[in-house]
N, C-alpha and C positions, 0 to 999 in steps of 0.2 A: 505493499499498501504505501504509495506517496503521499506529501505533507499535502500538497492540493484537496487530497479526498480526504482530509480532517477538517472537522470545522468545531469551533469554537461557540458557543450561541451562549448570548449576557440573558439574563433571566433562565436560565438551563444549566443544569449539574452536571456533569459527566463532556464526553465527546462523541462525535456523532460521523458518521461516513458520511457522503453526498452519495445519493443513488438515482435522485433525474430533478431535475430543475424547471420550472417552467415563468411563464411573466408573472404568477400571481404566488407560488409557493417555491420553495425547496421541500423535495418529499429527502428524507435521513432515517438512517437509523442508529438506533443507540447504538456504542462501540464495547459494553461491556455486555445489556440487557440483551442487545439485538429486534428490539424493540422499532417499528417505523412510526414515522411521525410526519406529518406537514408542518414546514414553518412558514411562516407569510413573508412574502419577501421584503416586508416592511422592518422587520426584525434585524435588530445587530449579530451579525453573524464575520467570524474573523477564519478566514482559512490562516492551516500553518502554514502556509506558502506566503501569507505577507504579511506574518509576526514576525518580530524582530525581536533581541533584546539590545539594549541602548551599551554601548562601551566609550570609551575616551577617543577612539581613532575611527572605524565606523561601524553602523549597528551592523549585529549578528542573525542572518537568519535563524528562526526556533531550530530549524531540522538541523542545521549545525552545531545549537549548544545542546540539543538533544543526545547528538549521535558522540557530542565529546563529554559528556555525564555519564555513558555508555562507556566509551572506555574506559575513564576515569576509573568505574566502580568496577570494570570488567563483567556488565550485566549484572550489577545486584542492587537493591534499591537504594535510592537516596531515601535523603532525612525525610522525615512527615511532613506533612502541611501545620502540624498542629507541633510542632518543634521550635522553642526562641529564636526571635529575630537574630541574635550573637550568630547560634549555631545555623539557621538555615543562610545568614549573609557570608560568614565563613565557608562553608562547603561551595556555594557559587561561586567565589574570588578565588577559590583553589583549582577550580577549572577555566573560570574565564578570568583569568588574571588581570585584565585591562576594564573590568565593569564596571561603568559610570556608576558610583556609589551615589551620587544626588540625586539624581533620576532613577531609576530601578528601584523602587518602591518594595515593602515588607508584603506587599497583595500581589504581589510580578511573583516575588521568591516563593511564595507558599503557591501558589499557579504552576510555576516551571514543574517545583517536586512532584506534585497532585499528578500532574500530566502526564509526565517521564514515568513515575509510580503506575499509574494505567496503561501505558504504552510498552510499557517493558513485562506487566505483567500479563497482558495481549499477546505478548512476544514479537512485535509490531518493531520493534528497532533493533540495528539502525538502521535508521535510511539509506536508502542505498539511491544515486544521482539516476536520473531518468537513463541520459545517456550508457551510463554503465550497466542497467538495468537492461536496456533496447543490446547492447552490445554484448552481453552477456549470454541473452534469449536467441542471441544470433549466431552467436560464436555455439552454440550448444548441438543446433541440428548442423552445422558446417564436425562439428569434434566427431558425431557419431555419426554420421558420412563417412569420412577421413577414417575410422573404427572400422566400418563396412568393407571399405575400400581392401582397403590391409587386411582384412582377414580376408574376402574373397581372392586378395593375392595371394596369399600365403595357403590357400583352400587350393588353387589352380599350382602354385608349386608342389604341395604333398599330392596333388596328382597326376604331375606330372612325374615326379620323379617312382611313385609308382608302380607307370606304365611304364616308363624304362627298367623297372624292377623285374616289371612282367615280360621283357622284351630278350630282357637279357640272362 
């Protein structure tokens, strides 16, 4: 699943997967529960692709931050959203060293850690780039075709060897 397919909806707890969009509503499915619902297009909806974290240099896309947390924790759980402010800030600063301490609020840190834990619990992390995923998908059939060609070549060699043994 790509970050563009994951939504955070204002006023609704949890994360959602986009199923379909119309001019009046967005059909979503809750990631944890699998319940489908329609959200009016006037609702405040944020795609993970559009969310970024403030740093002193340039803003980091949320997907990169979540991948960095996943790498840092080696697939483990992040601190819970109910941890004290100092613990959450120290953890995120450890992962994102140039985090803008003035513009990133405690509520942002809580959301980040809870979203990470939810996505990690569903085995949706780490995210891969669309380009990488497309390359991997394209390489898989090619590798399989190459493997089949090598097997056919080996089979031909074995058949030729057997035939030459039988003739001799």
